[in-house]
C-alpha positions as CSV (number, residue, x, y, z in Angstrom):
1,M,6.0,34.0,-25.5
2,S,6.1,30.7,-23.7
3,L,4.4,29.6,-20.5
4,Y,6.7,28.1,-18.0
5,C,4.9,25.6,-15.7
6,S,6.2,23.6,-12.8
7,F,5.5,20.5,-14.8
8,Y,7.5,21.6,-17.9
9,I,9.1,18.6,-19.5
10,E,12.4,19.1,-21.1
11,K,13.4,16.9,-24.1
12,E,16.1,15.1,-22.3
13,V,16.5,11.4,-21.8
14,L,17.0,10.1,-18.3
15,T,20.6,9.2,-17.5
16,G,21.5,5.7,-16.5
17,V,21.9,6.6,-12.8
18,E,18.5,8.3,-12.6
19,F,16.8,5.4,-14.3
20,V,18.4,2.9,-11.9
21,A,17.4,5.0,-9.0
22,I,13.8,5.1,-10.1
23,I,13.7,1.4,-10.7
24,F,15.3,0.8,-7.3
25,S,12.7,3.0,-5.6
26,L,9.9,1.2,-7.3
27,F,11.3,-2.2,-6.2
28,K,11.5,-0.9,-2.6
29,L,7.9,0.3,-2.7
30,A,6.8,-3.1,-4.1
31,W,8.7,-4.9,-1.4
32,I,7.2,-2.8,1.4
33,I,3.7,-3.4,0.0
34,A,4.3,-7.2,-0.3
35,I,5.5,-7.5,3.2
36,S,2.6,-5.4,4.5
37,N,0.1,-7.6,2.7
38,D,1.7,-10.8,4.1
39,C,1.7,-9.4,7.6
40,T,-1.9,-8.3,7.6
41,F,-3.0,-11.6,6.0
42,E,-1.2,-13.7,8.6
43,A,-2.4,-11.4,11.5
44,N,-6.0,-11.6,10.3
45,Q,-5.8,-15.5,10.3
46,L,-5.1,-15.5,14.1
47,P,-8.8,-15.5,15.1
48,T,-9.5,-18.7,13.2
49,I,-6.4,-20.3,14.7
50,I,-7.6,-19.4,18.2
51,C,-11.1,-20.8,17.5
52,R,-9.5,-24.1,16.4
53,L,-7.5,-24.3,19.6
54,L,-10.5,-23.6,21.9
55,P,-11.8,-27.2,22.1
56,D,-8.3,-28.5,23.3
57,V,-8.1,-26.1,26.2
58,R,-9.1,-27.7,29.5
59,D,-8.9,-24.8,31.8
60,K,-12.3,-22.9,31.8
61,K,-10.7,-19.5,32.7
62,I,-8.1,-19.7,29.8
63,R,-10.8,-20.9,27.4
64,K,-13.0,-17.9,28.4
65,L,-10.1,-15.5,27.9
66,L,-9.2,-17.0,24.5
67,N,-12.8,-16.9,23.4
68,A,-13.1,-13.2,24.3
69,Y,-9.7,-12.5,22.6
70,G,-10.8,-14.4,19.5
71,I,-14.0,-12.5,19.2
72,Q,-12.2,-9.2,19.7
73,L,-9.8,-10.1,16.9
74,L,-12.6,-11.1,14.6
75,H,-14.1,-7.6,14.9
76,D,-10.9,-5.6,14.8
77,K,-9.0,-6.4,11.5
78,L,-5.4,-5.4,11.4
79,E,-4.5,-2.7,8.8
80,L,-1.1,-1.2,8.4
81,T,-1.3,2.5,7.5
82,A,1.1,5.3,6.8
83,G,0.5,7.5,9.8
84,G,-3.2,6.9,9.5
85,F,-3.5,8.6,6.1
86,F,-3.8,5.6,3.8
87,A,-3.5,1.8,4.1
88,I,-0.4,0.1,2.8
89,D,-1.7,-2.7,0.8
90,S,-2.1,-3.9,-2.8
91,K,-4.7,-1.2,-3.4
92,L,-2.0,1.4,-2.9
93,V,-0.2,0.3,-6.1
94,F,-3.4,0.9,-8.2
95,S,-3.9,4.2,-6.5
96,I,-0.4,5.3,-7.4
97,I,-0.8,4.1,-11.0
98,A,-4.1,5.9,-11.3
99,A,-2.7,9.2,-9.9
100,A,0.4,9.0,-12.1
101,T,-1.8,8.3,-15.2
102,T,-4.1,11.2,-14.4
103,Y,-1.2,13.6,-13.9
104,T,0.4,12.5,-17.1
105,I,-2.7,13.0,-19.1
106,L,-3.1,16.5,-17.6
107,V,0.5,17.4,-18.5
108,V,0.1,16.1,-22.0
109,Q,-3.0,18.2,-22.5
110,F,-1.4,21.3,-21.2
111,L,1.7,20.7,-23.4
112,Q,-0.5,20.3,-26.4
113,Y,-2.6,23.4,-25.5
114,Y,0.5,25.7,-25.1
115,K,2.5,23.8,-27.7
116,L,5.5,23.4,-25.4
């Protein structure tokens, strides 16, 4: 009697097309994360740029508005998220690797226990 689980691993090797599709998906994910990191880094540099420009502004009204905007930007850091569930940044890669490693260890332990 064998136990059939949803994580049952058959002893088949991935075909070339499946392997290429997995690699392509990983590259897309890495590309999205890299772009997100670059965008958030550049956007979070904006308050320092505004503060450098303040002494050059002659109009007091514009200087006051820029000062208020710069202070607001200093307190509100930009963070790109996936629907508010999790941030899309370099920490996401480590979270994915940790989850995949944990799941793999659980599958291996169940396979050894049930000798599948």
